[in-house]
C-alpha positions in Angstrom: 0.0 0.0 0.0 2.8 2.4 0.8 4.5 1.8 -2.5 1.2 2.5 -4.3 0.9 5.8 -2.4 4.4 6.7 -3.4 3.7 6.1 -7.1 0.5 8.1 -7.0 2.3 11.0 -5.3 5.1 10.9 -7.8 2.7 11.0 -10.7 0.7 13.8 -9.2 3.9 15.7 -8.5 5.1 15.2 -12.1 1.8 16.5 -13.4 1.9 19.5 -11.1 5.3 20.5 -12.5 4.3 20.0 -16.2 5.0 23.0 -18.4 2.7 23.3 -21.5 4.7 24.3 -24.6 1.6 26.0 -26.1 0.8 28.3 -23.2 3.8 28.5 -20.8 5.4 31.8 -20.0 9.0 32.1 -21.4 10.3 32.0 -17.8 8.5 28.7 -17.2 9.9 27.3 -20.4 13.4 28.4 -19.4 13.0 26.6 -16.1 12.9 23.3 -17.9 16.2 21.6 -17.8 17.5 21.5 -21.4 15.7 24.6 -22.6 17.8 27.8 -22.7 17.0 31.3 -23.9 17.6 30.5 -27.6 15.3 27.5 -27.4 12.7 29.6 -25.6 12.7 32.1 -28.4 12.3 29.3 -31.0 9.4 27.8 -29.1 7.6 31.1 -28.6 8.1 32.1 -32.3 6.8 28.8 -33.6 3.7 28.8 -31.4 2.9 32.3 -32.4 2.4 31.0 -35.9 0.0 28.4 -34.7 -0.3 26.1 -31.6 1.6 22.8 -31.6 -0.6 20.0 -32.6 1.5 17.2 -31.0 5.1 16.3 -30.2 5.8 15.5 -33.9 4.6 19.0 -34.9 6.7 20.5 -32.0 9.8 18.6 -33.1 9.4 19.5 -36.7 8.8 23.2 -36.1 11.3 24.0 -33.3 14.9 23.8 -34.7 17.2 21.8 -32.5 14.5 19.4 -31.2 15.1 15.9 -32.5 13.9 12.6 -31.0 16.5 12.5 -28.2 15.9 16.2 -27.2 12.2 15.7 -27.3 12.5 12.7 -25.0 14.7 14.6 -22.6 12.4 17.7 -22.5 9.4 15.5 -21.9 11.1 13.7 -19.1 12.0 17.1 -17.6 8.3 18.2 -17.5 7.5 19.7 -21.0 4.1 18.7 -22.4 2.4 19.4 -25.7 -1.4 19.7 -25.4 -1.1 18.3 -21.9 0.7 15.1 -23.1 4.2 13.9 -22.5 6.1 12.3 -25.3 4.7 8.8 -25.9 1.3 9.7 -24.6 0.0 10.6 -28.0 -3.5 9.4 -28.8 -3.5 6.6 -31.3 -4.2 7.7 -34.9 -7.8 7.6 -35.9 -8.5 4.3 -37.6 -9.6 4.3 -41.2 -13.3 3.6 -41.4 -14.1 0.8 -43.7 -16.7 1.6 -46.4 -18.0 -0.9 -48.8 -17.2 -0.4 -52.4 -20.2 0.6 -54.5 -19.9 -0.9 -58.0 -20.4 1.4 -60.9 -21.9 0.2 -64.1 -19.3 -0.7 -66.7 -19.1 1.6 -69.7 -18.4 0.1 -73.1 -14.9 0.4 -74.3 -16.1 1.7 -77.7 -19.3 3.0 -79.0 -21.6 0.3 -80.2 -22.2 0.1 -83.9 -25.5 -0.8 -85.5 -27.3 -3.8 -84.0 -26.5 -7.1 -85.8 -29.2 -8.5 -88.1 -31.0 -11.5 -86.8 -30.8 -14.6 -89.1 -33.8 -16.9 -89.2 
């Protein structure tokens, strides 16, 4: 029971210290280990264009943030849309739709009807 309480408190503490990339003040971003003044400027400039959709969007729009850096920043408390790296929602599954057959069109225009032989 004590171990469970420790885990719950650790998770709550981690969520309390989360810094949201889309809304955090520059000083809060700078407080994240691994983010310095130059990175803060890049994050703020990129989010002014439009909010980050997810971690992939964040990494592609903020120069200097590759997979290793994104992992480190997430572990140090940075979130994108309230999610840590790896907590992305699964992609929307493709909905199956039955194929509706279309009538075949003749390859060439039909000529006069053949004469019937009796």
